Each structure stands twice: as C-alpha cells, then as structure tokens.
VODREN-384478 format. One record per residue (C-alpha): residue number from 0; x, y, z; residue in three letters. Coordinates in Angstrom, 3 decimals, m for minus. Layout:
N
ATOM  seq         x         y         z  type
ATOM  NUM         X         Y         Z   ALA
...
This chain:
470
ATOM  seq         x         y         z  type
ATOM    0    m5.433    27.816     2.627   MET
ATOM    1    m5.926    30.276    m0.235   CYS
ATOM    2    m9.354    31.816    m0.801   ASP
ATOM    3   m10.826    30.716    m4.150   PRO
ATOM    4   m12.194    33.332    m6.473   GLY
ATOM    5   m10.413    36.263    m4.807   GLN
ATOM    6    m8.081    38.620    m6.651   SER
ATOM    7    m5.903    39.492    m3.661   ARG
ATOM    8    m2.588    37.717    m3.169   ALA
ATOM    9    m2.458    34.873    m0.664   CYS
ATOM   10     0.137    34.544     2.036   THR
ATOM   11     1.827    31.288     2.985   PHE
ATOM   12     1.368    29.561     6.320   SER
ATOM   13     4.424    29.804     8.560   ARG
ATOM   14     3.624    26.695    10.512   SER
ATOM   15     2.747    23.852     8.181   GLY
ATOM   16     2.253    21.730    11.301   ALA
ATOM   17    m0.870    20.190    12.746   ILE
ATOM   18     0.235    19.262    16.211   GLY
ATOM   19     2.357    16.850    18.143   ARG
ATOM   20    m0.561    14.599    19.098   ALA
ATOM   21    m1.098    13.645    15.443   ASP
ATOM   22     2.396    12.303    14.836   ILE
ATOM   23     3.444     8.753    15.635   SER
ATOM   24     4.349     6.996    12.387   ASP
ATOM   25     5.049     8.109     8.808   PRO
ATOM   26     2.316     5.813     7.481   GLU
ATOM   27    m1.087     6.614     9.022   PRO
ATOM   28    m3.990     4.316     8.326   ALA
ATOM   29    m6.536     6.814     7.029   ASP
ATOM   30    m4.744    10.021     6.136   LEU
ATOM   31    m6.702    12.442     3.974   ARG
ATOM   32    m5.113    15.260     2.014   ILE
ATOM   33    m7.189    18.423     2.024   ALA
ATOM   34    m7.191    21.023    m0.724   ALA
ATOM   35    m4.436    23.027     0.961   ASP
ATOM   36    m2.113    20.020     0.858   GLY
ATOM   37    m2.128    19.458     4.623   LEU
ATOM   38    m3.131    16.133     6.214   PRO
ATOM   39    m6.294    15.763     8.240   SER
ATOM   40    m7.998    12.812     9.886   ARG
ATOM   41   m10.915    11.946    12.093   SER
ATOM   42   m10.532    12.296    15.837   ALA
ATOM   43   m10.588     8.553    16.477   ASP
ATOM   44    m8.149     7.491    13.735   SER
ATOM   45    m4.990     5.601    14.673   ARG
ATOM   46    m1.633     4.976    13.083   PHE
ATOM   47    m0.601     1.493    12.040   LYS
ATOM   48     2.477     0.010    13.665   ALA
ATOM   49     4.231    m0.707    10.370   GLU
ATOM   50     4.411     1.305     7.135   PRO
ATOM   51     1.631     0.493     4.694   THR
ATOM   52     0.543     1.653     1.293   GLU
ATOM   53    m2.579     3.283     2.720   ALA
ATOM   54    m5.137     4.717     0.348   ALA
ATOM   55    m5.169     8.502     0.147   VAL
ATOM   56    m8.320    10.438    m0.697   THR
ATOM   57    m7.832    13.720    m2.529   ILE
ATOM   58   m10.385    16.473    m1.981   GLU
ATOM   59   m10.527    18.893    m4.888   THR
ATOM   60   m11.047    22.618    m4.455   ALA
ATOM   61   m12.144    25.494    m6.666   PRO
ATOM   62    m9.447    27.236    m8.691   LEU
ATOM   63    m7.538    29.467    m6.288   SER
ATOM   64    m5.410    32.558    m6.642   THR
ATOM   65    m2.501    31.325    m4.556   CYS
ATOM   66     0.802    32.619    m5.916   PRO
ATOM   67     3.169    30.216    m7.586   SER
ATOM   68     5.877    28.850    m5.317   VAL
ATOM   69     8.298    30.732    m7.583   PHE
ATOM   70     6.555    34.094    m7.053   ASP
ATOM   71     5.602    33.933    m3.362   ALA
ATOM   72     8.645    35.685    m1.933   GLY
ATOM   73     9.750    32.589    m0.025   LEU
ATOM   74    13.024    32.609     1.918   PRO
ATOM   75    16.222    31.352     0.305   TRP
ATOM   76    18.101    28.338     1.689   VAL
ATOM   77    21.491    27.085     0.497   ASP
ATOM   78    23.537    24.649     2.552   TYR
ATOM   79    24.857    22.398    m0.224   LEU
ATOM   80    28.470    23.605    m0.095   GLN
ATOM   81    28.743    23.189     3.665   GLU
ATOM   82    31.051    20.490     5.001   HIS
ATOM   83    29.655    20.647     8.529   ASP
ATOM   84    26.221    19.021     8.851   PRO
ATOM   85    25.441    20.948    12.015   PHE
ATOM   86    26.058    24.267    10.259   GLU
ATOM   87    23.772    23.024     7.476   ALA
ATOM   88    21.099    22.294    10.096   HIS
ATOM   89    21.461    25.842    11.464   ARG
ATOM   90    20.982    27.316     7.978   ILE
ATOM   91    17.921    25.145     7.356   ILE
ATOM   92    16.445    25.964    10.766   SER
ATOM   93    16.698    29.696    10.081   ALA
ATOM   94    14.773    29.241     6.825   ALA
ATOM   95    12.151    26.957     8.434   ARG
ATOM   96    11.451    29.600    11.072   GLN
ATOM   97    10.436    31.965     8.265   GLN
ATOM   98     8.285    29.547     6.231   ALA
ATOM   99     7.632    25.808     5.767   PRO
ATOM  100     8.827    26.059     2.143   ILE
ATOM  101    12.015    27.751     0.936   ALA
ATOM  102    13.729    28.257    m2.408   MET
ATOM  103    16.929    26.271    m2.870   GLY
ATOM  104    19.616    26.351    m5.570   PRO
ATOM  105    18.124    23.354    m7.421   TYR
ATOM  106    14.437    23.377    m6.469   ALA
ATOM  107    11.949    24.571    m3.837   PRO
ATOM  108    12.482    22.706    m0.553   GLU
ATOM  109     9.721    21.629     1.818   VAL
ATOM  110    10.989    22.062     5.380   LEU
ATOM  111     8.274    21.371     7.981   SER
ATOM  112     7.564    17.862     9.258   TYR
ATOM  113     3.930    17.848     8.191   GLU
ATOM  114     4.585    19.168     4.701   LEU
ATOM  115     7.516    16.815     4.124   VAL
ATOM  116     5.379    13.877     5.196   ARG
ATOM  117     2.587    15.095     2.948   THR
ATOM  118     4.851    15.386    m0.112   VAL
ATOM  119     6.234    11.891     0.526   LEU
ATOM  120     2.738    10.367     0.759   ARG
ATOM  121     0.459    12.460    m1.434   ASP
ATOM  122    m0.035    10.730    m4.841   PRO
ATOM  123    m0.111    14.155    m6.499   ARG
ATOM  124     3.657    14.120    m5.922   PHE
ATOM  125     5.470    11.372    m7.796   VAL
ATOM  126     9.067    10.259    m7.789   THR
ATOM  127    11.417    12.507    m9.730   ALA
ATOM  128    12.288    10.729   m12.985   PRO
ATOM  129    15.694     9.156   m13.241   GLY
ATOM  130    16.620     9.397    m9.535   LEU
ATOM  131    16.927    13.165    m9.912   GLY
ATOM  132    19.477    12.958   m12.730   LEU
ATOM  133    17.447    15.572   m14.613   ASP
ATOM  134    18.446    18.106   m11.937   LEU
ATOM  135    21.998    17.523   m13.185   GLN
ATOM  136    20.973    18.030   m16.821   GLY
ATOM  137    20.920    14.324   m17.715   ILE
ATOM  138    17.688    13.255   m19.440   THR
ATOM  139    18.845    10.639   m21.936   SER
ATOM  140    21.455     7.966   m22.473   GLY
ATOM  141    22.078     4.490   m21.010   PRO
ATOM  142    22.374     5.645   m17.398   LEU
ATOM  143    19.127     7.609   m17.679   TRP
ATOM  144    17.390     4.605   m19.267   ASP
ATOM  145    18.407     2.413   m16.324   ARG
ATOM  146    17.462     5.037   m13.745   ALA
ATOM  147    13.913     5.582   m15.027   ILE
ATOM  148    13.160     1.849   m14.800   THR
ATOM  149    14.490     1.530   m11.238   SER
ATOM  150    11.909     0.707    m8.555   ILE
ATOM  151    12.922     4.025    m6.993   LEU
ATOM  152    11.690     5.873   m10.099   SER
ATOM  153     8.401     4.028   m10.629   LEU
ATOM  154     4.946     5.018    m9.399   ASP
ATOM  155     1.398     3.753    m9.686   GLY
ATOM  156     0.594     0.210   m10.821   ASP
ATOM  157     4.131    m0.565   m12.022   ALA
ATOM  158     5.633     0.331    m8.655   HIS
ATOM  159     2.870    m1.374    m6.681   HIS
ATOM  160     3.396    m4.599    m8.631   ARG
ATOM  161     7.124    m4.704    m7.848   LEU
ATOM  162     6.595    m3.830    m4.176   ARG
ATOM  163     4.053    m6.640    m3.788   ARG
ATOM  164     6.397    m9.144    m5.385   LEU
ATOM  165     9.498    m8.261    m3.350   VAL
ATOM  166     8.070    m7.137     0.006   SER
ATOM  167     8.184   m10.625     1.521   LYS
ATOM  168    11.881   m10.980     0.668   ALA
ATOM  169    12.600    m7.759     2.593   PHE
ATOM  170    10.414    m8.590     5.612   ALA
ATOM  171    11.860    m8.618     9.161   PRO
ATOM  172    12.361   m12.389     9.025   ARG
ATOM  173    14.812   m11.993     6.152   GLY
ATOM  174    16.805    m9.373     8.028   ALA
ATOM  175    16.752   m11.349    11.264   GLU
ATOM  176    18.543   m14.317     9.746   ARG
ATOM  177    21.550   m12.006     9.193   LEU
ATOM  178    21.809   m10.782    12.790   ARG
ATOM  179    24.435   m13.354    13.849   ALA
ATOM  180    26.552   m12.513    10.806   LEU
ATOM  181    26.312    m8.773    11.486   ALA
ATOM  182    27.543    m9.366    15.051   ILE
ATOM  183    30.371   m11.579    13.787   GLU
ATOM  184    31.536    m9.035    11.192   ILE
ATOM  185    31.491    m5.999    13.487   ILE
ATOM  186    33.274    m7.986    16.205   THR
ATOM  187    36.013    m8.982    13.729   GLU
ATOM  188    36.470    m5.333    12.798   LEU
ATOM  189    36.473    m3.916    16.326   VAL
ATOM  190    38.419    m6.523    18.313   ASP
ATOM  191    41.883    m5.736    16.882   PRO
ATOM  192    41.324    m2.024    17.566   LEU
ATOM  193    40.611    m2.541    21.258   THR
ATOM  194    44.297    m3.334    21.859   GLN
ATOM  195    45.452    m0.196    20.047   VAL
ATOM  196    43.096     2.386    21.523   GLY
ATOM  197    42.656     4.418    18.351   ARG
ATOM  198    41.153     4.138    14.867   CYS
ATOM  199    39.584     5.977    12.004   ASP
ATOM  200    35.945     4.948    12.240   VAL
ATOM  201    35.408     5.425     8.498   VAL
ATOM  202    38.374     3.497     7.074   SER
ATOM  203    38.792     0.918     9.849   ASP
ATOM  204    35.152     0.028    10.596   ILE
ATOM  205    32.327     1.612     8.599   ALA
ATOM  206    33.791     1.064     5.136   ARG
ATOM  207    34.169    m2.703     5.689   HIS
ATOM  208    30.968    m3.454     7.599   TYR
ATOM  209    27.947    m3.622     5.252   PRO
ATOM  210    29.493    m5.388     2.228   ILE
ATOM  211    29.753    m8.832     3.921   PRO
ATOM  212    26.154    m8.512     5.127   VAL
ATOM  213    24.858    m7.570     1.664   ILE
ATOM  214    26.900   m10.363     0.076   CYS
ATOM  215    25.461   m12.882     2.535   ALA
ATOM  216    21.961   m11.613     1.785   LEU
ATOM  217    22.564   m12.125    m1.934   LEU
ATOM  218    24.406   m15.410    m1.439   GLY
ATOM  219    27.833   m14.222    m2.691   ALA
ATOM  220    30.899   m15.977    m1.205   PRO
ATOM  221    33.483   m14.296     1.030   ARG
ATOM  222    36.188   m14.288    m1.650   GLU
ATOM  223    34.000   m11.988    m3.762   ASP
ATOM  224    33.544    m9.305    m1.082   TRP
ATOM  225    36.274    m7.088    m2.614   PRO
ATOM  226    34.505    m7.183    m5.985   LEU
ATOM  227    31.259    m5.960    m4.431   PHE
ATOM  228    33.075    m3.279    m2.458   SER
ATOM  229    34.627    m1.855    m5.631   GLY
ATOM  230    31.323    m1.923    m7.514   TRP
ATOM  231    29.581    m0.197    m4.613   ALA
ATOM  232    32.210     2.570    m4.601   ASP
ATOM  233    31.651     3.261    m8.283   ASP
ATOM  234    27.863     2.851    m8.450   ILE
ATOM  235    27.211     5.170    m5.489   LYS
ATOM  236    28.638     8.018    m7.596   LYS
ATOM  237    25.205     8.247    m9.217   VAL
ATOM  238    24.196    10.153    m6.055   PHE
ATOM  239    27.288    12.412    m5.926   ASP
ATOM  240    26.035    15.178    m8.249   TRP
ATOM  241    28.927    14.697   m10.683   ASN
ATOM  242    27.337    12.158   m13.016   VAL
ATOM  243    28.328    14.051   m16.160   ALA
ATOM  244    31.943    13.091   m15.408   ASN
ATOM  245    31.388     9.828   m13.511   ASP
ATOM  246    28.846     8.294   m15.907   GLY
ATOM  247    31.215     5.872   m17.723   PRO
ATOM  248    32.624     4.538   m14.436   VAL
ATOM  249    29.117     4.064   m13.015   ILE
ATOM  250    27.891     2.234   m16.119   LEU
ATOM  251    30.929    m0.055   m16.223   ALA
ATOM  252    30.363    m1.093   m12.589   ALA
ATOM  253    26.652    m1.661   m13.215   LEU
ATOM  254    27.360    m3.873   m16.215   GLU
ATOM  255    29.918    m5.943   m14.278   GLN
ATOM  256    27.491    m6.327   m11.381   LEU
ATOM  257    24.716    m7.350   m13.788   ASP
ATOM  258    26.927   m10.062   m15.248   ALA
ATOM  259    27.739   m11.396   m11.776   TYR
ATOM  260    24.061   m11.408   m10.744   ILE
ATOM  261    23.131   m13.133   m14.039   GLU
ATOM  262    25.524   m15.951   m13.173   HIS
ATOM  263    24.093   m16.242    m9.637   MET
ATOM  264    20.528   m16.418   m10.966   ILE
ATOM  265    21.425   m19.144   m13.451   ALA
ATOM  266    22.867   m21.260   m10.634   ARG
ATOM  267    19.968   m20.583    m8.224   ARG
ATOM  268    17.283   m21.586   m10.721   ARG
ATOM  269    18.602   m25.144   m10.483   ASP
ATOM  270    19.222   m25.122    m6.719   THR
ATOM  271    17.238   m22.618    m4.641   LEU
ATOM  272    18.623   m21.708    m1.203   THR
ATOM  273    17.572   m19.304     1.564   ASP
ATOM  274    19.270   m16.194     0.130   ASP
ATOM  275    17.629   m13.136    m1.410   LEU
ATOM  276    18.219   m14.242    m5.003   ILE
ATOM  277    16.278   m17.440    m4.296   SER
ATOM  278    13.527   m15.505    m2.518   ASP
ATOM  279    13.142   m13.207    m5.531   LEU
ATOM  280    13.026   m16.180    m7.920   ILE
ATOM  281    10.298   m17.757    m5.787   ARG
ATOM  282     8.322   m14.518    m5.463   ALA
ATOM  283     4.852   m14.817    m6.924   GLU
ATOM  284     1.645   m12.844    m6.370   VAL
ATOM  285    m1.598   m13.714    m8.155   ASP
ATOM  286     0.328   m15.769   m10.702   GLY
ATOM  287     2.792   m12.959   m11.495   GLU
ATOM  288     6.544   m13.261   m11.170   ARG
ATOM  289     9.479   m10.929   m11.664   LEU
ATOM  290    10.857   m10.767   m15.179   THR
ATOM  291    14.500   m11.706   m15.649   HIS
ATOM  292    15.554    m8.064   m16.090   VAL
ATOM  293    13.596    m7.022   m12.989   GLU
ATOM  294    15.249    m9.773   m10.985   LEU
ATOM  295    18.740    m8.701   m12.047   VAL
ATOM  296    18.104    m5.002   m11.419   ARG
ATOM  297    16.438    m5.515    m8.034   LEU
ATOM  298    19.200    m7.771    m6.741   ALA
ATOM  299    21.885    m5.408    m7.998   GLY
ATOM  300    20.034    m2.383    m6.660   GLY
ATOM  301    20.355    m3.763    m3.163   LEU
ATOM  302    24.115    m3.232    m3.321   LEU
ATOM  303    23.614     0.418    m4.219   THR
ATOM  304    20.901     1.045    m1.641   ALA
ATOM  305    22.366    m0.940     1.225   GLY
ATOM  306    26.090    m0.234     1.185   THR
ATOM  307    27.040     3.439     1.051   ASP
ATOM  308    24.036     4.460     3.127   THR
ATOM  309    24.960     2.087     5.968   THR
ATOM  310    28.653     2.969     5.771   ARG
ATOM  311    27.987     6.668     6.105   ASN
ATOM  312    25.190     6.416     8.674   GLN
ATOM  313    27.321     4.233    10.950   LEU
ATOM  314    30.293     6.605    10.766   ALA
ATOM  315    28.043     9.613    11.404   ALA
ATOM  316    26.362     7.869    14.343   ALA
ATOM  317    29.671     6.970    15.994   VAL
ATOM  318    30.944    10.530    15.552   GLN
ATOM  319    27.823    11.979    17.165   VAL
ATOM  320    27.933     9.526    20.064   LEU
ATOM  321    31.620    10.313    20.640   ALA
ATOM  322    30.655    13.979    20.905   ASP
ATOM  323    28.032    13.002    23.490   HIS
ATOM  324    30.017    10.718    25.837   PRO
ATOM  325    27.161    10.415    28.301   GLU
ATOM  326    24.994     8.924    25.526   GLN
ATOM  327    27.848     6.603    24.492   TRP
ATOM  328    28.184     5.331    28.066   ALA
ATOM  329    24.412     4.992    28.424   LEU
ATOM  330    24.171     2.805    25.327   LEU
ATOM  331    27.170     0.725    26.421   ALA
ATOM  332    25.532    m0.032    29.762   SER
ATOM  333    22.032    m0.440    28.322   HIS
ATOM  334    22.406    m2.260    24.981   PRO
ATOM  335    18.635    m2.750    24.853   GLU
ATOM  336    18.492     0.925    23.818   LEU
ATOM  337    20.333     0.232    20.561   ALA
ATOM  338    17.322     0.255    18.227   THR
ATOM  339    15.965     3.406    19.840   ASN
ATOM  340    19.434     4.935    19.520   ALA
ATOM  341    19.482     4.163    15.796   VAL
ATOM  342    16.220     6.049    15.272   HIS
ATOM  343    17.397     9.019    17.312   GLU
ATOM  344    20.781     9.185    15.573   LEU
ATOM  345    19.186     8.950    12.127   MET
ATOM  346    16.855    11.762    13.169   ARG
ATOM  347    19.604    13.912    14.641   TYR
ATOM  348    22.318    13.330    12.028   CYS
ATOM  349    20.974    11.713     8.820   PRO
ATOM  350    23.209    11.055     5.827   ILE
ATOM  351    20.530    12.017     3.291   VAL
ATOM  352    19.102    15.507     3.664   PHE
ATOM  353    16.415    15.563     0.983   ALA
ATOM  354    14.647    13.450    m1.644   VAL
ATOM  355    13.186    14.804    m4.896   PRO
ATOM  356     9.527    14.577    m5.859   ARG
ATOM  357     7.658    15.989    m8.867   LYS
ATOM  358     4.204    17.580    m8.827   ALA
ATOM  359     2.039    15.515   m11.182   ALA
ATOM  360    m0.567    18.300   m11.226   GLN
ATOM  361    m1.001    21.771    m9.769   ASP
ATOM  362    m0.981    21.396    m5.981   VAL
ATOM  363    m1.762    23.923    m3.243   GLU
ATOM  364     0.634    23.566    m0.361   LEU
ATOM  365     0.880    25.925     2.629   ALA
ATOM  366    m0.670    28.816     0.732   GLY
ATOM  367     1.317    28.562    m2.509   VAL
ATOM  368     0.706    26.734    m5.771   THR
ATOM  369     3.173    24.102    m6.883   ILE
ATOM  370     2.799    24.055   m10.694   PRO
ATOM  371     2.523    20.678   m12.415   ALA
ATOM  372     5.957    19.364   m13.385   GLY
ATOM  373     7.793    21.209   m10.611   THR
ATOM  374    10.566    19.274    m8.891   ILE
ATOM  375    10.369    19.672    m5.106   MET
ATOM  376    12.900    18.551    m2.512   LEU
ATOM  377    11.334    16.971     0.570   ALA
ATOM  378    13.915    17.969     3.187   ASN
ATOM  379    13.653    15.074     5.615   THR
ATOM  380    16.617    16.364     7.640   ALA
ATOM  381    14.693    19.567     8.303   SER
ATOM  382    11.519    17.636     9.162   ALA
ATOM  383    13.467    15.548    11.668   ASN
ATOM  384    14.355    18.713    13.593   ARG
ATOM  385    11.027    20.520    13.391   ASP
ATOM  386    10.232    21.935    16.852   PRO
ATOM  387     6.531    21.804    15.996   ALA
ATOM  388     6.639    18.032    16.512   VAL
ATOM  389     9.858    17.279    18.436   TYR
ATOM  390    10.647    18.466    21.951   ASP
ATOM  391    14.096    20.066    22.007   ASN
ATOM  392    14.911    18.785    18.493   PRO
ATOM  393    18.541    19.943    18.521   ASP
ATOM  394    19.259    17.768    21.570   HIS
ATOM  395    20.411    14.143    21.195   LEU
ATOM  396    18.538    11.779    23.504   ASP
ATOM  397    18.604     8.032    22.819   ILE
ATOM  398    15.932     7.542    25.492   THR
ATOM  399    13.265     9.655    23.769   ARG
ATOM  400     9.898     8.244    24.759   ASN
ATOM  401     7.568     7.483    21.826   ASP
ATOM  402     8.890    10.258    19.554   PRO
ATOM  403     7.341    11.094    16.187   PRO
ATOM  404     8.737     8.791    13.524   ALA
ATOM  405    11.842    10.183    11.870   MET
ATOM  406    11.467    10.500     8.107   LEU
ATOM  407    14.967     9.436     7.041   THR
ATOM  408    13.561     6.148     5.701   PHE
ATOM  409    11.050     8.110     3.614   GLY
ATOM  410     7.303     7.555     3.616   GLY
ATOM  411     4.329     6.376     1.608   GLY
ATOM  412     4.690     3.770    m1.117   THR
ATOM  413     8.422     4.466    m1.390   HIS
ATOM  414     9.186     3.796     2.265   TYR
ATOM  415    12.647     2.167     2.349   CYS
ATOM  416    12.450    m1.546     1.513   LEU
ATOM  417    15.659    m2.239     3.429   GLY
ATOM  418    14.701    m0.390     6.616   ALA
ATOM  419    14.555    m3.572     8.725   HIS
ATOM  420    18.050    m4.664     7.691   LEU
ATOM  421    19.513    m1.175     8.089   ALA
ATOM  422    18.144    m0.867    11.634   ARG
ATOM  423    19.515    m4.290    12.540   LEU
ATOM  424    22.982    m3.610    11.108   GLU
ATOM  425    23.307    m0.232    12.810   LEU
ATOM  426    21.934    m1.436    16.149   ALA
ATOM  427    24.333    m4.390    16.377   GLU
ATOM  428    27.305    m2.278    15.318   ALA
ATOM  429    26.579     0.425    17.890   LEU
ATOM  430    26.129    m2.152    20.661   ARG
ATOM  431    29.558    m3.651    20.005   ILE
ATOM  432    31.374    m0.359    19.379   ILE
ATOM  433    30.130     1.407    22.512   THR
ATOM  434    30.888    m1.598    24.724   GLN
ATOM  435    34.302    m2.467    23.281   ARG
ATOM  436    35.643     1.086    22.763   MET
ATOM  437    35.002     2.878    26.081   PRO
ATOM  438    35.659     6.529    26.929   ASN
ATOM  439    35.935     7.793    23.322   PRO
ATOM  440    37.764    11.013    22.440   ARG
ATOM  441    37.875    12.505    18.984   ARG
ATOM  442    41.570    12.787    18.069   ALA
ATOM  443    40.950    15.347    15.318   GLN
ATOM  444    37.951    17.145    13.826   PRO
ATOM  445    35.823    14.999    11.542   ALA
ATOM  446    35.747    16.036     7.891   HIS
ATOM  447    32.513    15.656     5.922   TRP
ATOM  448    31.558    15.566     2.272   LYS
ATOM  449    29.498    18.452     0.894   ALA
ATOM  450    25.772    18.239     1.662   MET
ATOM  451    24.639    16.741    m1.674   THR
ATOM  452    23.447    13.211    m2.360   GLY
ATOM  453    24.544    10.647     0.213   ILE
ATOM  454    26.716    12.506     2.684   ILE
ATOM  455    28.788    11.511     5.692   GLY
ATOM  456    32.181    11.938     7.317   PRO
ATOM  457    35.310    11.354     5.236   ILE
ATOM  458    37.227    10.448     8.388   SER
ATOM  459    36.504    10.202    12.108   VAL
ATOM  460    39.787     9.794    14.029   PRO
ATOM  461    38.939     8.402    17.457   LEU
ATOM  462    40.861     7.487    20.590   GLU
ATOM  463    39.475     5.313    23.386   PHE
ATOM  464    40.584     3.229    26.326   ASP
ATOM  465    42.278    m0.068    25.504   THR
ATOM  466    40.914    m3.329    26.833   GLN
ATOM  467    42.852    m6.323    28.177   PRO
ATOM  468    43.192    m9.398    26.002   VAL
ATOM  469    40.675   m12.095    26.957   ASP
C-alpha cells in the first residue's frame, strides 16, 4: 500500500497474493476491498458454493502519492502475436514473476490471481464499453450501439435487473434437461470416426458439437442448424480484433439472427414450451418483464456466447489431453472425473486469456494508481497459473483436490451466465471422446490462432486405435 501524504515514490508489490488458504471460489460471501485494492476478510468468513452478487464494501483512503500505472516502470508483456498458447504462458509467467501488473500493447494487464479476482469483482472497475471495441478504435456506429446495450456491457442497476430476470432460465435445471441431447450429438459425431482411427478434432467434432445444443435450448429445429452455424461464424468475428473490416458481415448476421428470433418469439407467445425463449417470455421479477428488444438480444446473444467458446475450448481440451496420454486414459477409466477435468483443462489451457475492465474512479492497486477511465485487462489465463495459489500450476492434473476456482468463467456480477451448460457440454464430450478414441497420438502439430479475442486451435490432427463395430 502507498503511504499517504509522503512525497517519495511508492514501489509496487511483487506478490499481489494473500495466500492459498483464502482461495476456494471466485465469489466470496463477504469480501471487502481495502484501500490498496486487495481483498481482505474476517478470519471466520466462508465462501459460498455458487457464484453470487455479493455486496462489496469500499474503504476509502487519504490521497496517496502512488505513481500512475503508466509511470511506475512496470514490466512489458506482449504475447498477442504468438500462435502457441504455451509460449504465451511462458511470456506471461516471466512478467508475473517481476510484478502483478504489466504493461501490454493495448492496456495494462493484471496478472496475479488475487488482483485479477479483485478487478473482476470490485465495483470501482466496470465493464469496458462496447465489449472492448473502443480498444480497436470503434466508438460509434450501429455495431457500437448494439454492443453498449449488451448485458455484457451493462453495470449497476441496469445489469442487475437483467441478471435477476434471466438467471432462472440459465440455472442448472435448464442445462440438465439438455444432457441427453449433448450425449446423443457427441456420440453421433464420434462413432463414425472410431472405425477410421483418425480425425481432425476441430473440423470433425468441435465445430459441429455446440450448435445443436444451442438450437435445442432456443427451440430451433434440426433443419435450421446450418443457419445458426453460419451466423455464429460471422458474429464471433466481433471478438477477432478485425472489426473495422468485418463489421458489415457481423451486422448482417446479427440482423438475420434477430429476424429469426423475432419469428420464434411471435410463435411462442401463443404457445409456450419448455425452451429458453419460453422461459425468457415467462420471466418476471417484482412485476417486471423483459422488453421485446431485450428478449431478442438476450436470446440471440446466447448463440454468440455459447458456440465459438465451446467449440474452441473442446478442441483445446482434447489437444491437451492427447499430449498427456496418462490423463486421457485416467479420464476414460474414471468418467466421474469429467467435471473436474473440465475445470482443470479450462485452468490449464483457456481459450480466452483476458477480459477488459475500466476504472470508474482512481483506484490504488498493488502500489500503483489506476487513473479513472483507464482500460485494464484482467488476465485470467495468468491468474489460473499463479503459483501463489496453485501447487505446480504448469502441471495438468485432472485429480486436483479442492483447487482454487479457475477464473475462466469470470467473477462478480458478470460471472458467466452459461457456465452450467458449458461445463455439462464439455464434460459429456470428454467422457465420450476419451472412451471411444483410445491411445491418442497427434498426427501433426496443432496450429492455433493468434492470442487475441477467443482463441483456440485451427486444427488438431489426431490418430487413435480403432474399435470393433458393435
């Protein structure tokens, strides 16, 4: 913490961590944020089992002389042009060893587990406007107007209202009713490959897996799956850091998806079913309901949030397991480990490295001042490998016992709404793949996208033992 009222320069803390005993879930029940931006809590406090929108008390401090984050001589970190996620992790680790905050090519990046969790939960940090489009120089226009009204861009009362209205629709019960379908879809994709003994995990499995599940959740028929797949391909470009060129394609897909969702809503209003559209129409809290525009945007947003992320995370997970054949075999023989494996694989090899947040006011963090209006990147990939909270963080172990919660799903009021469904989809897919595709060998090196936006392997050529026809 910086000393108030002193003229000497302050130095930053190199740790940014409080201790392994404090970490068990990204959403503690009574977290307090001290003046230095680090969490603290009473000795007898406990973490809740599920993420909550816990109240956060802010303790103010006298004006300090901490240097600005831009003038503190912080280390530099740049991994964005890498096409090997493990090399990117090595670059990030080297910077984290020097300081819990580093300067990146777009914005300062928070690297330690405790500081990342703080930035995700502290109300002094708000969502970056427009899904971070401003970092690409886009601050107006139709795509910007849509982005700033997304639930991902809202904070405060507006965000809390939407979360209250839709949270029931995204509860575990809603995800659970899709488990049988997830098993059916992944089995249909994998079974033909078992007779061949080789595949490209990306093009043969991961690309085709989540769309049918999302369509079933929305209530769209099988014959429309290709439509949703094409829209998902175009809309996900909003996260590819090339929006200046891709903007017209993204907008066209969004408008076509809106029109489709409008038609679905019109039909559901007369005959409600058990799909998500019907759940959102029914949603009511204290007499409030979703507006028509909110209903359309939330339903359509599910396609964006739940397709490319699951595609890429599944392909990345299979690649990592293939490189750790003992873990593959362990999961195949102990399918009850699947959910734990999902958490460990998302910790070890996430397909989103960082999320932007903006300082709503001047904030002291680890001995530096974050000026109001500053965009910060909360590097969740770095937090997931912080040795201050994880034993042997660069080692993959699907049997980790009660590890600190990985932060890939985010934290605070913006904790991922679709986390339950994502866990279910990935767990069922990994169960089937590891059991039906034994003794995997990577046929060629996997090629990855650059480390910006939603990342993941472009291809994962795999060979494995064939299985006899039943």
